[in-house]
Backbone bond lengths (Angstrom), bond angles and torsions (degrees), N, CA, C in turn:
res aa  C-N    CA-C-N  psi(-1)  N-CA   C-N-CA  omega(-1)  CA-C   N-CA-C  phi
1 M - - - 1.458 - - 1.519 112.32 -
2 A 1.338 116.81 -22.28 1.462 119.40 -179.02 1.525 112.07 -65.10
3 Q 1.336 116.50 -24.97 1.461 119.52 178.85 1.521 111.55 -66.03
4 A 1.317 116.71 -27.24 1.468 120.51 -178.43 1.522 112.91 -108.46
5 S 1.325 117.28 -29.07 1.472 120.90 -174.42 1.525 111.41 -134.82
6 G 1.327 116.18 33.82 1.456 120.45 -173.90 1.515 115.72 -87.74
7 L 1.319 114.64 156.52 1.459 121.15 -179.86 1.524 111.65 -62.86
8 H 1.330 116.75 -32.58 1.467 119.66 -178.57 1.525 111.58 -64.20
9 L 1.324 117.53 -29.15 1.466 120.54 179.13 1.523 110.67 -68.63
10 I 1.317 116.02 -38.82 1.462 120.28 179.33 1.522 110.95 -71.54
11 Q 1.322 116.30 -40.67 1.459 120.35 -179.67 1.521 111.40 -62.58
12 E 1.334 116.20 -35.19 1.458 120.26 179.33 1.523 111.45 -65.79
13 K 1.329 116.49 -28.13 1.464 120.83 -177.27 1.533 112.33 -102.25
14 S 1.347 116.01 6.81 1.464 121.22 -179.97 1.531 111.74 55.81
15 F 1.324 115.72 35.13 1.469 121.64 179.00 1.520 107.57 -105.92
16 T 1.313 117.83 117.58 1.461 119.99 -172.99 1.525 113.08 -127.54
17 N 1.323 117.81 38.25 1.457 120.19 177.88 1.524 109.59 -105.15
18 P 1.330 118.08 96.26 1.463 121.08 -176.70 1.523 113.45 -67.03
19 I 1.321 117.85 -16.20 1.464 120.19 178.73 1.525 110.46 -70.70
20 D 1.308 117.15 -37.01 1.463 121.33 -178.50 1.526 113.30 -88.53
21 A 1.329 118.25 -17.18 1.465 121.21 -178.90 1.525 109.74 -61.53
22 S 1.335 116.38 138.02 1.466 120.90 -171.99 1.524 112.05 -134.46
23 T 1.335 115.06 154.96 1.465 121.46 175.50 1.529 111.47 -94.91
24 F 1.315 117.39 17.61 1.463 121.62 -177.19 1.527 111.20 -54.75
25 G 1.329 116.62 -42.82 1.462 120.17 -179.05 1.516 112.72 -61.41
26 T 1.327 116.83 -37.16 1.462 120.30 176.87 1.521 110.38 -65.03
27 G 1.313 116.42 -40.27 1.463 120.42 176.36 1.514 111.80 -61.66
28 E 1.328 117.00 -36.88 1.467 120.72 177.58 1.522 110.74 -62.97
29 L 1.330 116.94 -39.78 1.465 120.36 178.45 1.526 110.94 -64.40
30 I 1.328 116.84 -43.45 1.465 120.95 179.49 1.524 110.20 -64.34
31 R 1.326 117.00 -43.90 1.468 121.28 178.97 1.523 110.86 -61.68
32 T 1.320 116.91 -42.63 1.464 120.79 179.80 1.520 110.98 -63.95
33 A 1.337 116.38 -41.08 1.465 120.01 178.05 1.522 110.58 -60.60
34 L 1.333 116.56 -43.11 1.466 121.08 177.86 1.522 110.76 -61.57
35 E 1.311 116.82 -46.88 1.462 121.30 -176.69 1.522 112.55 -67.31
36 R 1.326 116.64 -20.79 1.462 120.72 177.50 1.524 112.29 -93.46
37 G 1.328 116.36 7.57 1.457 120.40 172.76 1.509 116.82 99.54
38 A 1.327 118.45 7.53 1.464 120.24 179.86 1.524 110.80 -64.58
39 E 1.321 116.34 136.90 1.461 121.42 178.53 1.524 112.43 -114.10
40 D 1.328 116.77 -12.53 1.464 122.17 179.71 1.524 107.53 -140.21
41 I 1.320 117.09 106.60 1.462 121.97 -175.19 1.525 109.83 -111.83
42 L 1.324 115.98 128.02 1.460 121.77 175.70 1.524 108.48 -107.56
43 V 1.324 116.49 120.20 1.464 121.89 179.43 1.523 108.21 -107.53
44 G 1.314 116.92 114.33 1.457 121.59 178.84 1.519 110.45 -88.44
45 L 1.333 117.10 125.99 1.460 121.01 -178.27 1.525 110.81 -102.67
46 G 1.329 114.73 148.81 1.457 120.24 178.68 1.516 110.64 144.99
47 G 1.321 116.64 147.12 1.454 120.94 178.03 1.509 113.92 70.24
48 S 1.325 117.21 25.26 1.465 120.79 -175.12 1.523 112.13 -76.93
49 A 1.323 115.24 153.22 1.465 121.38 177.72 1.520 111.85 -100.59
50 S 1.310 116.66 -14.27 1.466 121.22 -168.66 1.523 113.50 -107.77
51 I 1.321 114.98 158.35 1.467 122.95 170.79 1.523 105.81 -135.22
52 D 1.319 115.62 62.98 1.472 120.15 -175.83 1.518 113.11 -108.92
53 G 1.346 116.98 8.79 1.456 119.81 178.79 1.512 113.73 65.79
54 G 1.332 116.50 18.30 1.458 120.47 -179.34 1.512 114.09 79.46
55 L 1.328 117.30 5.31 1.465 120.39 -176.50 1.524 111.42 -62.00
56 G 1.319 117.18 -41.13 1.457 120.06 179.18 1.515 111.74 -60.90
57 A 1.334 116.11 -43.82 1.461 120.49 179.29 1.522 111.05 -62.02
58 L 1.319 116.96 -44.54 1.463 120.99 -179.29 1.522 111.53 -63.59
59 Q 1.318 117.20 -35.82 1.464 120.48 177.40 1.526 110.57 -64.04
60 A 1.325 116.43 -40.14 1.464 120.38 -179.92 1.522 112.34 -72.52
61 M 1.324 117.51 -25.05 1.461 122.02 -175.44 1.526 113.76 -85.88
62 R 1.306 119.21 -7.37 1.466 121.66 -176.49 1.521 112.37 -57.13
63 P 1.367 114.96 147.27 1.465 129.91 -2.76 1.528 111.82 -75.47
64 L 1.305 116.66 137.17 1.459 122.30 -170.71 1.524 113.87 -73.93
65 K 1.323 118.25 -21.58 1.463 119.97 -177.73 1.521 112.03 -64.26
66 R 1.326 118.10 -17.86 1.463 121.20 -179.25 1.523 112.43 -66.04
67 Y 1.324 117.28 -22.76 1.463 120.09 -172.48 1.524 113.47 -85.69
68 S 1.308 117.17 -2.70 1.462 120.29 179.59 1.522 112.15 -71.39
69 S 1.326 117.01 -17.20 1.465 120.68 -176.66 1.523 113.26 -97.01
70 I 1.340 118.32 0.40 1.465 120.75 179.81 1.524 109.93 -126.34
71 A 1.328 115.56 168.68 1.464 121.24 178.14 1.527 109.49 -101.29
72 I 1.318 115.67 126.82 1.463 121.01 174.59 1.523 107.42 -119.24
73 N 1.309 116.61 117.34 1.456 121.84 177.89 1.521 108.75 -109.79
74 V 1.308 116.04 131.69 1.460 121.68 -177.09 1.526 108.77 -111.59
75 A 1.317 116.37 117.63 1.460 122.07 -178.34 1.523 109.66 -91.67
76 C 1.326 116.85 115.12 1.467 120.58 -178.87 1.527 109.96 -144.20
77 D 1.311 116.30 143.48 1.462 121.11 -174.89 1.520 114.18 -115.48
78 V 1.316 117.80 22.08 1.467 120.10 175.82 1.523 109.28 -126.14
79 Q 1.311 115.80 150.76 1.465 121.89 179.74 1.527 111.90 -99.21
80 T 1.320 116.71 7.18 1.461 122.15 -174.06 1.523 112.54 -56.19
81 G 1.331 115.48 139.23 1.450 121.18 179.02 1.519 112.64 -72.60
82 F 1.311 115.93 161.74 1.461 123.08 -175.64 1.526 112.07 -60.69
83 I 1.308 117.38 -47.21 1.468 121.07 -177.90 1.528 111.13 -82.04
84 E 1.332 116.84 -36.41 1.457 121.41 -177.83 1.523 113.38 -66.69
85 C 1.319 117.61 -20.46 1.468 120.04 -175.08 1.524 112.14 -61.33
86 A 1.317 117.78 -27.41 1.468 120.22 -179.91 1.521 110.97 -64.02
87 G 1.323 116.71 -44.96 1.453 120.38 -179.64 1.511 113.52 -72.52
88 I 1.330 116.67 -32.24 1.460 120.73 -177.18 1.524 112.12 -79.71
89 F 1.332 116.08 -45.16 1.462 119.54 -174.66 1.526 114.14 -104.67
90 G 1.336 116.71 -10.22 1.454 119.92 -179.54 1.518 114.26 -54.67
91 P 1.346 118.43 -46.73 1.462 119.60 -179.99 1.529 113.29 -58.92
92 Q 1.339 117.13 -34.06 1.463 120.64 178.48 1.525 111.53 -64.96
93 K 1.319 115.65 -26.55 1.461 120.59 -177.23 1.528 111.81 -98.84
94 G 1.330 116.21 9.18 1.453 120.73 176.15 1.509 115.74 88.85
95 A 1.325 118.28 13.77 1.466 121.12 -177.73 1.526 111.56 -78.50
96 T 1.311 115.97 137.50 1.462 121.58 174.48 1.526 108.85 -82.66
97 D 1.325 117.21 172.03 1.464 120.60 178.62 1.531 111.05 -59.62
98 T 1.316 116.07 -40.64 1.469 120.17 179.04 1.521 110.85 -65.33
99 Q 1.318 116.86 -41.69 1.462 120.73 179.28 1.518 111.21 -66.84
100 I 1.324 116.58 -36.48 1.464 120.18 178.56 1.525 110.57 -62.39
101 R 1.310 117.03 -43.25 1.471 120.05 177.60 1.527 110.82 -62.44
102 F 1.325 116.48 -40.07 1.466 120.50 177.50 1.525 110.30 -62.92
103 L 1.327 116.58 -44.89 1.463 121.07 -178.86 1.526 111.27 -64.74
104 E 1.325 117.43 -39.62 1.465 120.82 177.81 1.522 110.74 -62.30
105 N 1.309 116.96 -43.63 1.469 120.43 178.67 1.521 111.23 -65.22
106 R 1.325 116.38 -37.77 1.465 119.83 178.97 1.526 110.66 -66.97
107 L 1.315 116.72 -41.61 1.461 120.37 178.08 1.526 111.02 -66.30
108 R 1.313 116.38 -37.51 1.474 120.66 178.61 1.531 110.52 -62.52
109 R 1.320 115.94 -43.26 1.460 120.86 178.49 1.533 110.38 -67.23
110 L 1.325 116.53 -40.17 1.462 120.41 -179.96 1.523 110.74 -65.32
111 A 1.332 116.45 -38.96 1.463 120.26 177.41 1.526 110.63 -61.10
112 Q 1.316 116.21 -37.40 1.467 120.87 177.52 1.529 110.74 -65.43
113 V 1.331 116.42 -42.00 1.465 120.71 178.44 1.521 110.28 -63.49
114 F 1.319 117.08 -44.06 1.466 120.85 178.78 1.523 110.46 -61.18
115 R 1.319 116.81 -40.57 1.463 121.13 -179.22 1.522 110.90 -65.36
116 E 1.324 116.76 -38.89 1.463 121.05 -177.69 1.526 112.75 -79.33
117 E 1.326 116.72 -39.28 1.462 120.11 -173.12 1.529 114.12 -99.08
118 R 1.341 117.33 -30.99 1.467 120.45 -177.98 1.524 111.86 -108.83
119 H 1.329 116.59 -6.47 1.469 123.14 176.44 1.526 112.68 59.38
120 I 1.319 115.98 43.12 1.458 121.41 175.47 1.523 108.22 -140.53
121 D 1.327 115.84 134.54 1.463 121.28 -177.89 1.526 109.41 -95.66
122 V 1.310 116.50 87.74 1.466 120.38 -177.79 1.524 111.44 -69.28
123 A 1.331 117.66 -21.19 1.462 120.88 -178.80 1.526 112.05 -65.48
124 S 1.311 117.76 -23.32 1.463 121.54 -179.93 1.527 112.28 -112.81
125 L 1.321 116.84 11.15 1.464 121.52 -177.05 1.524 110.39 -91.88
126 P 1.348 118.23 120.34 1.463 120.53 178.18 1.529 111.41 -57.28
127 M 1.319 116.58 141.06 1.467 124.64 177.94 1.521 113.64 73.67
128 A 1.334 118.55 -0.75 1.465 121.04 -176.05 1.521 112.81 -63.85
129 G 1.337 117.63 -21.57 1.453 120.53 -178.72 1.510 114.81 -86.95
130 A 1.324 117.59 0.35 1.464 120.28 179.47 1.520 110.83 -61.02
131 A 1.335 115.57 140.89 1.468 122.53 179.91 1.525 111.84 55.49
132 G 1.326 115.52 46.61 1.458 119.68 177.05 1.512 114.46 65.83
133 G 1.353 115.89 29.30 1.460 120.36 179.09 1.511 114.62 90.85
134 L 1.331 117.61 1.05 1.469 119.83 178.11 1.522 110.64 -58.85
135 A 1.340 116.56 -38.17 1.462 120.11 179.26 1.523 110.81 -57.89
136 G 1.320 116.61 -45.16 1.457 120.37 179.10 1.508 112.23 -65.10
137 G 1.322 116.81 -41.32 1.456 120.32 178.59 1.515 111.96 -60.30
138 L 1.330 116.66 -44.27 1.463 120.21 179.95 1.525 111.56 -69.13
139 A 1.326 116.54 -28.88 1.469 119.54 177.49 1.519 111.35 -62.34
140 T 1.322 117.66 -25.48 1.468 120.44 -179.05 1.521 112.49 -72.14
141 V 1.330 117.67 -12.58 1.467 119.89 175.10 1.528 110.19 -109.34
142 G 1.338 115.61 19.23 1.457 120.32 174.43 1.506 115.97 93.52
143 A 1.326 118.04 9.71 1.459 120.11 179.95 1.524 110.87 -67.69
144 N 1.319 115.75 145.58 1.457 122.72 177.97 1.521 108.93 -96.23
145 L 1.333 117.25 122.32 1.461 121.51 179.14 1.521 109.04 -91.34
146 Q 1.324 116.95 126.51 1.452 120.10 -178.48 1.523 110.74 -144.24
147 S 1.315 115.01 163.46 1.455 120.70 177.90 1.521 109.91 -57.88
148 G 1.323 116.07 132.84 1.458 119.75 179.10 1.513 111.65 -61.10
149 F 1.325 116.04 -39.51 1.463 119.47 179.26 1.520 110.97 -62.83
150 E 1.321 116.67 -46.54 1.463 120.32 -179.26 1.526 110.87 -62.69
151 A 1.331 116.47 -40.74 1.463 120.32 -178.55 1.518 111.67 -61.70
152 V 1.321 116.13 -44.67 1.466 120.26 -177.73 1.523 111.15 -75.23
153 S 1.332 117.29 -42.63 1.464 119.95 -176.95 1.520 111.68 -63.07
154 E 1.328 117.24 -34.53 1.462 120.49 177.12 1.522 110.90 -64.84
155 R 1.323 115.84 -41.36 1.464 120.00 -176.02 1.525 113.56 -73.04
156 V 1.321 117.29 -26.18 1.472 119.48 -179.27 1.528 111.75 -105.61
157 N 1.343 117.43 7.24 1.465 121.77 -178.88 1.529 110.92 52.16
158 L 1.321 116.11 52.44 1.457 121.83 -172.90 1.523 113.28 -58.51
159 V 1.329 117.83 -43.27 1.460 120.40 -177.40 1.517 110.91 -60.34
160 D 1.329 117.45 -44.29 1.464 120.55 178.84 1.521 111.01 -61.36
161 Q 1.320 116.38 -40.77 1.456 119.85 -179.23 1.527 111.62 -68.45
162 I 1.331 117.05 -36.82 1.461 120.42 178.27 1.524 110.79 -66.56
163 E 1.328 116.73 -41.84 1.460 120.59 -178.90 1.519 111.97 -62.25
164 N 1.328 117.06 -28.30 1.461 121.27 -178.71 1.525 113.05 -96.44
165 A 1.330 116.94 6.47 1.467 120.50 -176.03 1.526 111.79 -96.42
166 D 1.322 115.69 148.00 1.463 121.78 173.91 1.528 110.81 -89.94
167 L 1.314 116.28 -30.41 1.459 121.16 -178.88 1.521 109.23 -144.30
168 V 1.310 116.60 133.77 1.460 121.79 177.70 1.526 108.43 -119.00
169 I 1.335 116.60 127.23 1.461 122.29 179.74 1.522 108.55 -119.26
170 T 1.307 116.84 130.08 1.456 121.06 177.33 1.526 108.78 -142.39
171 G 1.325 117.05 175.87 1.455 118.71 179.63 1.510 113.06 167.90
172 E 1.327 115.59 179.23 1.458 122.90 176.55 1.523 108.39 -161.65
173 G 1.321 117.17 177.54 1.457 120.78 -176.03 1.516 113.25 -61.44
174 E 1.327 116.34 -49.57 1.468 120.61 -179.31 1.511 109.74 -137.36
175 V 1.319 116.16 129.14 1.457 121.27 177.74 1.524 108.54 -97.36
176 N 1.325 116.20 122.34 1.458 121.46 175.93 1.523 108.01 -144.69
177 E 1.319 116.64 -172.74 1.467 119.19 -175.30 1.522 113.00 -61.07
178 S 1.332 117.88 -28.38 1.464 120.33 179.86 1.523 111.82 -72.39
179 S 1.336 116.54 -19.55 1.463 120.18 -178.72 1.521 111.40 -62.24
180 F 1.322 116.80 -29.88 1.455 120.47 -174.45 1.522 113.13 -102.91
181 R 1.315 115.44 17.90 1.459 119.37 174.43 1.518 109.66 -95.14
182 R 1.356 116.27 -81.47 1.458 117.89 -177.70 1.525 113.14 -124.39
183 K 1.335 117.49 0.38 1.454 119.17 179.63 1.523 110.32 -69.08
184 S 1.323 115.76 151.50 1.457 121.13 -173.60 1.521 112.85 -60.45
185 C 1.326 117.30 -43.18 1.462 119.16 -178.57 1.522 111.53 -64.61
186 G 1.321 116.75 -39.59 1.450 120.07 178.04 1.514 112.31 -65.62
187 R 1.329 116.27 -43.97 1.466 120.19 177.06 1.520 109.99 -64.82
188 G 1.323 116.31 -37.87 1.460 120.17 177.59 1.514 110.98 -61.88
189 A 1.322 116.68 -41.29 1.460 121.07 179.24 1.526 110.90 -61.35
190 Q 1.331 117.08 -39.43 1.460 120.93 179.13 1.525 111.22 -64.25
191 V 1.332 116.06 -42.86 1.464 120.34 179.15 1.519 110.27 -66.63
192 I 1.327 116.25 -42.25 1.463 120.52 -179.14 1.527 110.68 -61.40
193 K 1.340 117.43 -45.51 1.464 121.16 -178.44 1.519 112.07 -61.06
194 A 1.316 116.52 -27.46 1.463 120.18 -179.15 1.525 112.28 -76.25
195 H 1.335 116.66 -14.18 1.465 118.90 -173.81 1.525 114.63 -125.61
196 V 1.317 119.05 -17.32 1.469 120.79 178.76 1.523 109.17 -132.99
197 N 1.332 115.78 160.10 1.458 120.24 -176.83 1.525 113.13 -76.41
198 S 1.323 117.07 -32.14 1.461 119.42 -177.86 1.520 110.66 -153.17
199 F 1.319 115.05 158.70 1.455 120.19 176.67 1.521 108.45 -154.01
200 T 1.320 116.39 165.41 1.465 122.00 -179.19 1.516 109.74 -109.16
201 Y 1.339 115.75 129.26 1.473 122.14 -178.30 1.526 107.61 -117.45
202 Y 1.331 116.68 109.94 1.453 121.38 -179.58 1.524 110.65 -95.81
203 C 1.320 115.35 142.13 1.456 119.54 175.36 1.524 109.55 -153.54
204 W 1.317 115.19 159.31 1.462 120.92 178.30 1.516 111.01 -81.07
205 K 1.341 116.21 -34.61 1.459 120.69 -177.26 1.513 109.29 -142.40
206 Y 1.323 116.79 140.17 1.465 121.28 -179.88 1.521 109.46 -124.68
């Protein structure tokens, strides 16, 4: 989703208003995939610029009833709640304290709309706050929210590849205690340790 709704796109244009940032472009990609015959869509979350609760994406995906016949899997590595995501990730996207309060209220209202119209309580759904609530928005059309690491490792048969490897190298920008919770490199390290005696973990900062 970062390719269509990523923070790097906004930074390149010196646009820093997180209230107006939208996931509409991500919705266009999902809609195009559907229209081209895709039956199993994997949406990778991360690096988002928006905190719109997925509303922009849903607007681009209309009519929404079309998605009941396909599988949409959403790869996300945070457990953040739908409404709480504004306060946690808002500062990263340039939101001021006043804007964060506005975004929280908007997400709260959107959660109410989803509960009334889509019959799903995104406010209590784990991982719903990933990518500024995009995960929760997609869940309202039947998307399955899952660990990003698990989603990718299943598709590339990671365990089989690790078992046949002589050396495994992994890493990330900064290794800290959060790396070994739900982040991909930390989960990868756990899987690697279960199958090989040693591995190399590179990072810029420890």
